[in-house]
N, C-alpha and C positions, 0 to 999 in steps of 0.2 A: 543521476538517473539511470534507470534499470536500461541493460544495454544500450548503453549511449552511441556509441559506435554506430551500429545496423541503425537507430534512429537517424541519426545525424547525416547518414548515408542515402536514406529513404526520404526525407525532408529532401536534402538540395536535390533528387532526381526528380520531384514534384514537383517542387519550385522552379525549373524549369519548362514544365507544363502549364506551370498557371500564369508564367508569368511569356507566354509563346502567345502570336497575334493569333495563330490554328493552328488545326491538327492535323499531321499528315502521316502514312502508315511508316515514313522514313522515322516522324519525332517520337511513333508508338512504338516502333522497334528497337532505338536508345532509349528508351526509357524502360523497357523488357532488361535488354543486357545490364542496363544499372540496377537494376530492383537485385536481378540472379548474383548478380558480384556482390552486392550488400550481405543478401542472404547466405552466399558458399562464403565468404570471411565470417557468419556467424556460425557458421559449421553446419547448416542446413545439407539434409541428405542429396546428393546430388540429381537424382531423378527426380524427387519433390520440384527441386530449384527450376529442373526445367517444364516440368508439367505446369507450375503457376503461371511459369512463363508464356510457357502454349494458352493457357487459357484465359487471360489478360489480353494477347492479341488478339486471339477469337476472338472474344467477347467486344473488343476496342473496334476492330472491324466490322463485324457483323450484325451489332445489336443497336437501334435506334433512338437516338438520345430524345431521353422523356421529355415531354413539355413543360418550357419552364426553365430547363436544364441546357448549359452551354456543355460545346462536346468535350472541353477542359474539365471542367466539373464531372461532369460525367463519367470520363475517364479516371479521376482520382478517385468516385464512388466505386468502379469494378476493383482497384487496386487496392482501399480497403476491404472489401466483401471477399475479394479472394483472399490478402492476409489473415484474414478474421477465420477462412473455413480452414486456411493452413494450420493454424494452431487450435483450433477446435471451437465451433459454436457454442452457443447458449449457456444457462448456469447453472453450475454445477454446487451451488451453495447451499451444505449442510443444513438440511434442516430439523431442530431439534424439538420434536413434538412426543415424546414420551418420556417418561425420569422413571430412573434414572436412564440419563443416555450413553452410552460406551462409545469410545474413541478410541482402538487401539492402534500405536505406532509401531511399525516393522522397519527393517531397515540393514544394510553393512553398517560397520565399524565405519567411523571416521565421515558418515552424513548428516551427523549431526541433529538424531532423534532427540536428547534431552534436552539441547536449547528448542528444539523446535515443540517439544510438550510443555515448557512457559510460556512460549510466543502464544500459542494456542490458548492456552488457559488466561492469558490476559486478554486476549482478544477477544472472550466468550463474555470473561468477565466485567469487561466494559457494555457488555449489553446484557447487564442484569443476571448474568445466570452464578450458580450456587454450584462451584466448581473446587472439585479435587481430583490430583494426580496418585499414582501409584506405582512405582520402581519394582519390577519383577525378574529386571537384569542382573542375574546370577554371576553375569561371567566377569564384568568390568567391576573391581573391587571399591571402586569414589563414587559407581554410576547413582546411588541412593544420596548421598550426600550432596553430590553435585546437582541432583533433581531437588534436594531437599533445599538447597541455597539459593535457586531457581523460585523455588515456592515462597520462601520468605520473604526475598526481594518484593514478589508482587500480592502479597497477604492471600496465598492459596495453599491450602494446608498440603503434607506431602504424607502417605504412607508408604510402608515399607517395612522389609525386617533382612537386613543383608548375612545374618549368618542363618537362613533356613535357605538350602541350594535347588528348591523344587520350587520355581514361579509358581503353579497351579498353590501349591498350599499356601504360598505368601497372600496370593488376591484372595481364598476362601478366608483366611485369618481375618481379614480388613473389609468380604465383603455387606457384614450387617450394618458395618459403620458407612460406607459408601454409599448405601442405598439409601443416604439421606441428603445426597447431593442431585442437582441438576444434570450434570455433567464429569464422568469421571473419563481420565484421561490417563492410558497404560501404557507407558515406556517399556518396553519389551529390549531382549537382547539382541545381538546382531554377531555377525561374525563376517570372515575377510572374504568371504564369498555364499552364496547363497548356495549350500548342500544337505541332503540330506537329514542329516541331525538337526539343523534348524529350520526346514520345512516341517518336522515331526515336533519340535519344540512347539511351533508357533501353530500348527495345527491342535495339537493337544491345551495350549491355553487358550485359544478361540473355541474350542469344544465346552470350556470350563467358565469362561466369559463371556462367549455368544453376543461378540460386539455389534453394536449397530455400525459403525463404519471402520475397516482396516485400513490403515494408511501408510501407502511404500513413502518412505521418507526420501529423497534421492538430493546428492548432490549437483548444479546446474552444472559443472565443470567437464562432465564426465561427458557430455555434448551428443552424440550420436548414439553413444553406447546407451544411452541412456532404455533405448528402444527393446533393447536385450533385457536389461536388468529390468525394468518393467514389466514386459510377458511375462518372463520368468516367473517373479513374484505372482503376478499376476493367476499365472497357470496353476498355482501350486499351496497360493494360502487366499484363495479369493479375496485379493484387494480390490476396495471400492475405488480408490482414487489415490491421486499424487500429492505431495506435496515438495516443492523443488525448490532446495535452500543456497545462497550466495548465490543468487542471479544477479546480482549488480556486479558480481567481481569476476565477471571472465564475460571472455569474449565467444564462447561456446552457448551460452545460453539459449541463443536460436534454435541451435539442433539439440539441446535437452526438449524444450519446450515444443518442437515438432514431434519429436520421436515420440514424446508420450502419448499424443492427440492420434498416431499413428493405430497405438495398440489399444486404443479406443479404451484409454485407463484415464480419467477425467480429472484435470489438474485443480484440485481444492483451494489451495493458495498457494503463496511464495512469497519467499524471503529477502527483502531487500535491502537488508542489513545486520548491522550486529544488534544491534538494540532493539529491546524486547517489544518496543513498537512497531519495528522495520517490517513490519508483515501484514499481510493483505488478500482477501480473496482474490480468485484468479478468475478474471472478465474478460473473455476474449476480445469484446467489442471495446472495451474502456482503454484494455491494453494496448490493442493496434493504434486506437484512437492517439492515444499517446504518444508512440513512436513516428506518427503522422504529422505530431503537432496538433492535431485534431483536439488536444485537450481528453478529461475525462469527469463528465460533469457529475455522474450517478456519484464517484469516489469522493471530488471533490466536495458536494453535499453532504456525504457521510463521514468525512472527516470534522470539516463545519458543524454538524450533530454533536459528535461526540466531543470537538473542545469546548463549544458555546453552551454556556448553560441557559434555558430557556427564559428563566425569570430575569435573568440578567439581562438578556438581549434586549425584552421588552423594555424594562428599566431604561438602558443605552438611547432605545428606540424616542423613548420620551423627553427622554433629556437633549436628544440632539434638536425634535421641534421646539426646543424652550431655551434653545441656547446657552444650556447649561453645561456642555462639556469643558471637563478639566482633565488633570494630569492624571488623575484617579485612574479614570475612564481610559483614557491611553494606556496606563500603566494596564491595567487588565485584560484591553483588546491585543495586547504586546504579548500578555501572558498567555491565550486564546490561541493567538496565531505560532507559538514556539510548540503548543501542545500538539499543531495538525502535521510539524514534522518540520523539513528544511525550504527554505525558502526556493530552491532550486525545482525540490518535486512539488511543491504546490502552484508553481509556475507552469508546470509541464500539465496539471490538472485542468487548467484555465483555458477552453477553447478559446485558439487563435494563436496563445501566448508563445506557445512553442515553436511556432512558425518563424517567431520575430529573431529566432536563435541568440539569445541573450548571451553574453559573454559569463560562462561561470563564474568568472572571477568578481567582475561585476555584484552577482549576488551576494558571495563569499563575503564583500566588502560592507552590503547591505546589512548581511545578518551579524557580523559584527560592530557596526554600530548601534545599530538595535540592541546590541549584549551590553553596549557601555550606556547607553541612554536608560537602561533598565539599572545598572550601577549607581548613577547620577540620582535615581527617583527613589531608589533605595536610603541612599544619604539626607534626602529631604524629608522633612515632619508632615505633618497630617496637613496643617495651616497650610504650607506650601504647597504641597500638591491638591490642594483645593481652590489654593487661591495662587495661581503661578505669575500673575502680577508683581505678587509681592517680593518676587526674587528678583533682588537687585544687590549691590553695591558691598556689604560684609558678608549676605547670605550667599551668595555666588563664590567666593572665594570659598567660604564652607564646606559647600556641598562639593566643590570641586577639590579640596584636601581630602576631603570624606570617601572619595570615589577613586582618588589619586587618577584621576582624569582631567586634561586643561580646560580651561574656562571656555576655548572656543567652541569644545562639545557641546557645553549648557548651552551654548546661544545660538548655538542648529538645534540643540530638541525645541527651546522655547520656542522661535522662528517656524518649526516644524507645528509646534503648538499652535501656533497662533491660525496660523494659515487652516488648520484643522477647524478651528471654532469660525473660523471667516466666514468658510463653508458652510458650518453648521446654521449661520446667520442667514445666509443665503436661502439655504435649504429651509428656514421656520417661514422665510417671506413669500415663498410658492403657495400653488394654492394646496387645498389639504388643512388636514386637523389631525390634532389627535385621536380623536375617533376614527377618522380614516388611518393614521397608520395603526391602531388596533386593527381592524379588521382587515388591512394584510397581514398584520401579525397572524390572526386567526387562521387565515389561508392557506399561509406556507406551513403553519404546522399541522393543517388538515393533508397538505399534499408531502410532507416531510417523509424520510426513507423509513420504511418500518422493517427492523428483525427479527 
């Protein structure tokens, strides 16, 4: 999980409050101290830490508890609101309203601009946009090849000409071709530090490109130093936003998040892993919700919408009502779940699940089991997948040998399938009909997240 240590500390602090029979000033003071300690350990600026502590305490003591809420529930809500304010309120979503829309990535060496360009391209490609990337980095010899490899892996065309040493000439050469795309992502050169040479180069590039968004890519492990870097780029190059990379692998990420908020340079996206899909929009409310174990329903629904085909979901719904659920359906469900990411990440998106503090080892163990089940089903025939009751005797041995997985694991899989089917039959006996299911699906379709 992103900022796992900070999240665990905050959840532990709030857990003490929610388990208390009553709330007094002493408990409020203890809560504030624990929150401040957790934020300091995550490298958040000392002045801001004391400021948020003061705000939480003043609100908890002076504000009247709204009707319908207990004192402890309202205190949790105060903590949530103040932490959201600390990292920046509101949604800073990139809206692609004109085409071609251009995003120019800037930043220093080693902060992951080229990798981020690929992640950004993949993110918008999944949302139906026609994407192109162009490398105008004339400093790193392998910059174009790296971007090209990334583009090939996600099916996005990459333009560039390494032998040209003028970035503006490179862009102008391919400009007519780029005009055919919805979104153009421009990967620029960096330096070891923001100097006059880099500022002049970026300004000349932006004058030629006239980018819709100029986004600074920064490594989250720089902590509080992010404030100085974000401010310098913002003042020099009219940066419109920030992408923080490697937020999952550093204890200093809290400092970087808050530092960017202080400069009023909005964080647009965060990198939460090495894979191309380990990348998401930064939504302060949902992000803090996850840290506190409250979940992030909006992001969860977004991931479900991306992973599960609408027609497939409707078909599965009809099968459930008829009791026709088989191993093929279970296999499709498992593939869809895998597209959504690791089980530990999904659990933290489900409201309330984060508070359970399910051991990471347990979740990883379940993921390993599901992976084994996929291998087993890959070793089955279509007939066996459609009629799991036929799997017995020599069939069991053949599947086990083909997958290289013990017989006991097949029996566990079949047991899980039978339990799922039994539940489907119970659902079939409940009130409702296929028509009702179709109406429900239509309502869900109307309420689905739009991009």
